FIMI-821486 format. One record per residue: residue number from 0; y, z, x of N, C-alpha, C, O in turn. Coordinates in steps of 0.05 Angstrom, whole numbers, plus 5000, padded with zeros to 4 digits. Layout:
<pts>
NUM  Y  Z  X  Y  Z  X  Y  Z  X  Y  Z  X
...
</pts>
This chain:
<pts>
0  0469  5533  2553  0485  5540  2529  0495  5569  2531  0518  5574  2523
1  0480  5586  2543  0488  5614  2547  0513  5615  2564  0531  5631  2559
2  0514  5598  2585  0537  5597  2603  0562  5589  2588  0584  5600  2592
3  0560  5569  2571  0583  5559  2556  0593  5580  2537  0617  5584  2534
4  0575  5593  2523  0583  5614  2504  0596  5637  2518  0616  5648  2508
5  0585  5646  2540  0597  5667  2556  0625  5659  2566  0644  5675  2564
6  0627  5635  2576  0653  5625  2586  0674  5623  2563  0697  5632  2567
7  0665  5613  2540  0684  5610  2518  0694  5638  2509  0718  5642  2507
8  0676  5657  2505  0683  5683  2496  0701  5698  2515  0722  5709  2508
9  0693  5698  2540  0709  5713  2560  0737  5701  2564  0756  5716  2564
10  0739  5675  2566  0765  5662  2571  0782  5663  2546  0806  5667  2548
11  0771  5660  2522  0787  5661  2498  0800  5689  2496  0824  5691  2490
12  0784  5710  2499  0795  5737  2498  0815  5742  2520  0836  5756  2515
13  0810  5732  2544  0829  5737  2566  0855  5722  2562  0876  5731  2571
14  0855  5699  2548  0879  5683  2544  0897  5694  2522  0921  5688  2522
15  0886  5709  2503  0902  5719  2481  0924  5737  2492  0918  5758  2504
16  0949  5730  2487  0972  5746  2495  0979  5742  2525  0996  5756  2535
17  0965  5724  2538  0969  5719  2567  0996  5704  2571  1006  5692  2553
18  1006  5705  2596  1031  5692  2602  1030  5662  2597  1050  5650  2589
19  1007  5650  2602  1005  5621  2598  1005  5614  2568  1014  5592  2560
20  0994  5631  2551  0996  5627  2522  1025  5628  2513  1034  5612  2497
21  1040  5647  2524  1068  5649  2517  1084  5626  2529  1104  5617  2517
22  1075  5616  2552  1088  5592  2564  1086  5568  2546  1105  5555  2541
23  1062  5563  2535  1058  5540  2517  1074  5544  2491  1082  5525  2479
24  1076  5569  2483  1092  5574  2459  1121  5565  2464  1133  5552  2447
25  1132  5572  2487  1159  5564  2494  1161  5534  2497  1180  5522  2488
26  1141  5522  2511  1142  5493  2515  1139  5478  2489  1150  5456  2486
27  1125  5489  2469  1122  5475  2444  1147  5476  2427  1150  5462  2407
28  1166  5493  2435  1192  5493  2422  1210  5471  2434  1231  5465  2423
29  1202  5460  2457  1218  5440  2470  1206  5412  2468  1221  5392  2468
30  1180  5410  2466  1166  5385  2466  1148  5383  2441  1140  5404  2430
31  1140  5358  2433  1122  5355  2410  1095  5369  2416  1085  5368  2439
32  1084  5382  2396  1059  5398  2400  1036  5382  2411  1021  5393  2427
33  1034  5356  2404  1012  5340  2414  1014  5336  2444  0994  5336  2458
34  1038  5333  2454  1042  5329  2483  1037  5355  2498  1027  5355  2520
35  1045  5378  2485  1040  5404  2498  1010  5408  2499  0999  5417  2520
36  0995  5403  2478  0966  5406  2478  0953  5388  2498  0935  5397  2512
37  0962  5363  2500  0950  5345  2520  0955  5356  2548  0937  5355  2565
38  0979  5366  2554  0985  5377  2580  0968  5401  2586  0958  5405  2608
39  0964  5419  2566  0947  5443  2569  0918  5435  2575  0906  5447  2594
40  0907  5416  2561  0880  5408  2565  0876  5396  2593  0857  5402  2607
41  0894  5378  2601  0892  5366  2627  0894  5387  2649  0878  5387  2668
42  0913  5405  2647  0917  5426  2667  0893  5444  2668  0884  5453  2689
43  0882  5451  2644  0859  5469  2643  0835  5457  2657  0821  5470  2672
44  0830  5432  2651  0807  5418  2664  0810  5418  2694  0792  5425  2708
45  0834  5411  2704  0839  5410  2732  0837  5438  2745  0824  5441  2766
46  0850  5457  2733  0851  5484  2744  0823  5497  2743  0815  5509  2763
47  0810  5495  2721  0784  5509  2718  0762  5494  2733  0742  5506  2742
48  0765  5467  2737  0746  5453  2754  0749  5463  2782  0728  5467  2796
49  0773  5466  2792  0778  5476  2818  0766  5504  2821  0752  5510  2841
50  0771  5522  2802  0761  5549  2803  0730  5549  2802  0717  5564  2816
51  0719  5532  2785  0690  5530  2782  0677  5520  2807  0656  5531  2815
52  0688  5500  2820  0677  5490  2845  0678  5512  2866  0658  5516  2880
53  0700  5525  2868  0702  5547  2888  0682  5569  2881  0670  5580  2899
54  0680  5576  2855  0661  5596  2847  0632  5589  2854  0617  5605  2864
55  0625  5564  2848  0598  5555  2853  0593  5554  2884  0572  5563  2893
56  0611  5543  2898  0607  5540  2927  0610  5566  2942  0593  5573  2959
57  0630  5581  2937  0636  5605  2952  0626  5631  2939  0622  5651  2953
58  0623  5631  2913  0615  5655  2899  0638  5674  2894  0635  5695  2881
59  0662  5667  2904  0686  5684  2898  0710  5666  2903  0708  5643  2912
60  0734  5675  2896  0758  5660  2897  0777  5671  2918  0779  5696  2922
61  0791  5654  2932  0810  5663  2953  0833  5677  2940  0839  5673  2916
62  0846  5694  2955  0869  5710  2946  0892  5692  2937  0899  5673  2951
63  0903  5697  2913  0923  5679  2902  0951  5690  2902  0967  5682  2885
64  0959  5707  2921  0986  5719  2922  1007  5697  2925  1027  5698  2910
65  1004  5678  2942  1024  5657  2946  1027  5641  2921  1050  5634  2913
66  1005  5634  2908  1006  5618  2884  1020  5634  2862  1035  5622  2846
67  1014  5660  2860  1027  5677  2840  1058  5677  2844  1073  5677  2825
68  1066  5678  2869  1095  5678  2875  1107  5651  2865  1128  5651  2853
69  1093  5629  2872  1103  5603  2863  1105  5601  2833  1124  5590  2822
70  1085  5611  2819  1085  5610  2790  1108  5626  2779  1121  5617  2760
71  1113  5650  2790  1136  5666  2781  1162  5652  2785  1180  5653  2767
72  1165  5640  2808  1190  5625  2813  1193  5601  2794  1215  5595  2785
73  1171  5588  2788  1171  5565  2769  1180  5575  2742  1196  5561  2728
74  1170  5598  2733  1179  5609  2707  1209  5614  2707  1222  5607  2688
75  1219  5625  2728  1248  5630  2730  1264  5604  2729  1285  5602  2716
76  1254  5583  2743  1268  5557  2743  1268  5545  2714  1288  5535  2705
77  1244  5547  2701  1243  5537  2673  1263  5553  2655  1276  5542  2638
78  1264  5579  2660  1283  5596  2645  1312  5588  2649  1327  5587  2630
79  1319  5583  2674  1346  5575  2680  1353  5548  2668  1375  5543  2659
80  1333  5530  2668  1337  5504  2656  1341  5507  2626  1359  5494  2614
81  1325  5524  2613  1329  5528  2584  1355  5542  2578  1368  5536  2558
82  1364  5560  2596  1389  5574  2592  1412  5554  2594  1432  5555  2579
83  1410  5535  2613  1431  5514  2615  1432  5498  2590  1454  5491  2580
84  1409  5492  2578  1409  5477  2553  1421  5493  2530  1435  5483  2513
85  1416  5519  2530  1426  5537  2508  1456  5538  2510  1470  5538  2490
86  1467  5540  2534  1496  5542  2538  1510  5515  2532  1531  5515  2520
87  1497  5493  2541  1510  5467  2538  1505  5455  2510  1517  5435  2502
88  1488  5468  2494  1482  5458  2468  1463  5435  2468  1459  5422  2448
89  1451  5429  2492  1431  5407  2494  1443  5380  2495  1429  5360  2492
90  1470  5378  2498  1483  5352  2498  1473  5334  2521  1468  5310  2516
91  1471  5345  2545  1462  5330  2568  1433  5321  2564  1425  5299  2571
92  1417  5338  2552  1388  5333  2548  1385  5309  2529  1367  5292  2534
93  1401  5307  2508  1399  5285  2490  1404  5258  2504  1390  5238  2498
94  1423  5258  2522  1428  5233  2537  1405  5227  2556  1398  5203  2558
95  1394  5247  2569  1372  5243  2587  1347  5234  2573  1331  5219  2584
96  1342  5244  2549  1317  5238  2535  1313  5208  2529  1290  5199  2528
97  1334  5193  2526  1331  5165  2522  1319  5151  2546  1305  5131  2543
98  1323  5162  2570  1313  5150  2595  1285  5160  2603  1273  5149  2621
99  1276  5181  2590  1251  5193  2599  1227  5179  2585  1228  5173  2562
100  1206  5174  2601  1183  5161  2590  1168  5180  2571  1172  5204  2571
101  1151  5168  2555  1136  5184  2535  1117  5204  2548  1111  5224  2535
102  1109  5200  2572  1090  5218  2585  1104  5241  2600  1091  5259  2609
103  1130  5241  2602  1144  5262  2616  1138  5290  2606  1132  5307  2622
104  1137  5295  2580  1131  5322  2571  1102  5330  2578  1097  5353  2584
105  1084  5311  2577  1056  5317  2584  1054  5326  2614  1041  5345  2620
106  1067  5311  2631  1067  5318  2660  1081  5344  2664  1071  5361  2680
107  1103  5349  2651  1117  5374  2654  1100  5398  2646  1098  5418  2660
108  1088  5396  2622  1070  5417  2612  1046  5421  2631  1040  5443  2638
109  1033  5399  2638  1010  5401  2655  1016  5414  2682  1001  5431  2691
110  1038  5407  2694  1046  5418  2720  1052  5448  2717  1043  5465  2732
111  1069  5455  2697  1076  5482  2692  1052  5499  2686  1049  5521  2697
112  1035  5489  2669  1011  5505  2661  0991  5507  2684  0980  5529  2689
113  0987  5486  2699  0969  5486  2722  0978  5508  2742  0961  5524  2751
114  1003  5508  2749  1013  5527  2769  1012  5555  2758  1005  5574  2772
115  1020  5559  2732  1020  5585  2720  0992  5597  2718  0988  5621  2720
116  0972  5579  2715  0945  5588  2712  0932  5595  2739  0911  5608  2739
117  0943  5586  2761  0932  5592  2787  0933  5623  2792  0954  5635  2789
118  0911  5634  2799  0910  5663  2804  0909  5679  2779  0910  5704  2780
119  0908  5667  2755  0907  5681  2730  0879  5691  2724  0860  5682  2736
120  0878  5711  2706  0852  5723  2700  0832  5703  2689  0808  5706  2693
121  0841  5683  2674  0823  5663  2663  0811  5645  2686  0788  5637  2684
122  0827  5640  2706  0817  5625  2729  0797  5641  2744  0776  5631  2752
123  0802  5667  2748  0783  5684  2762  0757  5687  2745  0735  5687  2756
124  0760  5688  2719  0737  5690  2701  0720  5664  2704  0695  5666  2705
125  0733  5641  2706  0719  5616  2709  0704  5616  2735  0680  5608  2736
126  0717  5624  2757  0703  5624  2783  0680  5644  2783  0658  5637  2793
127  0684  5667  2771  0662  5687  2770  0639  5677  2753  0616  5680  2762
128  0644  5665  2730  0622  5655  2713  0608  5632  2727  0583  5630  2725
129  0623  5615  2740  0610  5592  2754  0592  5603  2777  0570  5592  2782
130  0601  5624  2790  0585  5636  2811  0560  5649  2799  0538  5647  2811
131  0563  5662  2777  0540  5676  2764  0519  5656  2753  0496  5659  2758
132  0529  5636  2738  0510  5618  2725  0504  5593  2741  0483  5581  2737
133  0522  5585  2759  0517  5561  2775  0517  5536  2760  0507  5515  2769
134  0528  5536  2736  0528  5513  2718  0556  5504  2711  0568  5512  2691
135  0568  5489  2729  0596  5482  2728  0603  5467  2702  0624  5472  2690
136  0586  5448  2694  0593  5432  2670  0595  5449  2645  0615  5447  2630
137  0576  5466  2640  0577  5483  2616  0599  5504  2618  0611  5510  2597
138  0604  5514  2641  0626  5533  2645  0652  5520  2638  0669  5530  2624
139  0656  5496  2649  0681  5481  2645  0684  5474  2615  0707  5475  2605
140  0663  5466  2602  0665  5460  2573  0673  5485  2558  0691  5484  2541
141  0661  5508  2564  0668  5533  2549  0696  5542  2555  0710  5550  2536
142  0704  5542  2580  0731  5551  2586  0753  5533  2575  0774  5542  2566
143  0748  5507  2576  0768  5488  2566  0771  5490  2535  0793  5490  2525
144  0749  5493  2521  0750  5497  2492  0765  5523  2486  0780  5524  2467
145  0759  5544  2501  0772  5570  2496  0802  5568  2500  0818  5579  2485
146  0810  5555  2522  0839  5553  2528  0852  5535  2507  0875  5542  2498
147  0839  5514  2498  0851  5497  2478  0855  5512  2452  0876  5509  2439
148  0836  5528  2444  0838  5543  2419  0859  5565  2422  0877  5567  2404
149  0858  5581  2443  0877  5603  2446  0906  5593  2449  0924  5603  2437
150  0909  5572  2466  0936  5561  2470  0945  5544  2446  0969  5541  2442
151  0926  5533  2431  0933  5519  2407  0947  5538  2387  0965  5530  2372
152  0937  5563  2386  0950  5583  2369  0979  5588  2378  0997  5590  2361
153  0983  5590  2404  1010  5593  2414  1028  5569  2408  1052  5572  2402
154  1017  5545  2410  1032  5521  2404  1040  5521  2375  1063  5513  2369
155  1022  5529  2357  1028  5529  2329  1051  5548  2323  1069  5542  2307
156  1051  5571  2335  1073  5591  2331  1099  5579  2342  1120  5581  2328
157  1099  5568  2366  1123  5556  2377  1134  5533  2360  1158  5532  2356
158  1116  5516  2351  1125  5493  2335  1136  5503  2308  1155  5491  2298
159  1124  5523  2297  1134  5534  2271  1162  5546  2274  1179  5543  2257
160  1167  5559  2297  1193  5571  2301  1215  5550  2302  1238  5556  2295
161  1209  5526  2311  1229  5505  2313  1240  5497  2286  1262  5486  2284
162  1225  5502  2265  1234  5496  2238  1255  5516  2227  1271  5509  2210
163  1255  5540  2238  1271  5561  2227  1295  5569  2245  1313  5583  2236
164  1294  5561  2270  1315  5569  2289  1330  5545  2299  1318  5524  2304
165  1356  5547  2303  1371  5525  2316  1363  5521  2345  1353  5540  2358
166  1366  5497  2355  1357  5490  2382  1369  5508  2403  1355  5516  2422
167  1394  5515  2401  1407  5532  2420  1394  5560  2422  1391  5571  2443
168  1386  5570  2398  1373  5596  2397  1345  5594  2410  1336  5612  2424
169  1331  5572  2405  1304  5568  2417  1307  5566  2447  1291  5578  2461
170  1327  5551  2456  1331  5549  2485  1337  5577  2497  1327  5583  2519
171  1352  5593  2484  1359  5620  2493  1334  5637  2494  1329  5652  2513
172  1318  5636  2473  1293  5652  2472  1274  5643  2494  1262  5659  2508
173  1271  5616  2497  1254  5605  2519  1264  5615  2546  1248  5623  2563
174  1290  5614  2550  1301  5623  2576  1294  5653  2581  1286  5660  2603
175  1298  5669  2561  1292  5698  2565  1262  5702  2571  1255  5718  2588
176  1245  5688  2556  1216  5692  2560  1208  5683  2588  1195  5697  2602
177  1217  5659  2596  1210  5648  2622  1220  5666  2645  1206  5672  2663
178  1246  5673  2644  1258  5689  2665  1245  5717  2666  1240  5727  2688
179  1239  5728  2643  1226  5754  2642  1198  5753  2655  1191  5770  2671
180  1182  5733  2648  1156  5730  2660  1157  5725  2690  1141  5735  2705
181  1176  5709  2698  1180  5703  2727  1188  5728  2742  1177  5734  2763
182  1207  5743  2731  1216  5768  2744  1194  5788  2744  1189  5802  2765
183  1179  5791  2722  1157  5810  2721  1135  5803  2741  1124  5820  2754
184  1129  5777  2743  1109  5768  2763  1117  5775  2791  1101  5784  2807
185  1143  5770  2798  1152  5777  2825  1152  5807  2829  1146  5817  2851
186  1159  5822  2808  1158  5852  2810  1130  5862  2815  1126  5880  2831
187  1110  5850  2801  1082  5858  2805  1073  5853  2834  1057  5868  2845
188  1083  5831  2846  1075  5824  2873  1089  5841  2894  1077  5851  2912
189  1116  5844  2890  1132  5858  2911  1139  5886  2904  1147  5902  2922
190  1137  5893  2878  1148  5919  2868  1132  5942  2877  1138  5964  2870
</pts>
């Protein structure tokens, strides 16, 4: 139980204001909040399970420079996609949405979140705690609950904004946020 409480506290605090929390805020302006939350939980379980296994087995995590570069590029791609929607007024998106399966937003969120979380401080915290306590199940329970709560707050803010802003403005805000985080991530790596 001590491992779960430590994992929950550390990861919740680390996630507040983190890029992945802002990512889900932007995604919740594009997709229903339930699907965003489902994607976040699935990605967190997969990502933190990977980090926990590595932490338990190796006691440390491999260098994540390449993964950080990929995450930054993914942010920029999402930003450009949102910018295209803002400029086109979402007309093409409405036509495409009729053909998209109900699970598409969950997969999109899960993939984006999983990649963005690679090499993130919460993933390193998970690996470190798993190495310290050696209790993967309780660590995973604590980190998953912490991510769901912290990112749930971001989802609520993003969903609330959709009631007050027109879709084109939301797409523009999402584009700016995603491109800024992608550019900042690349700057941190290469700058």
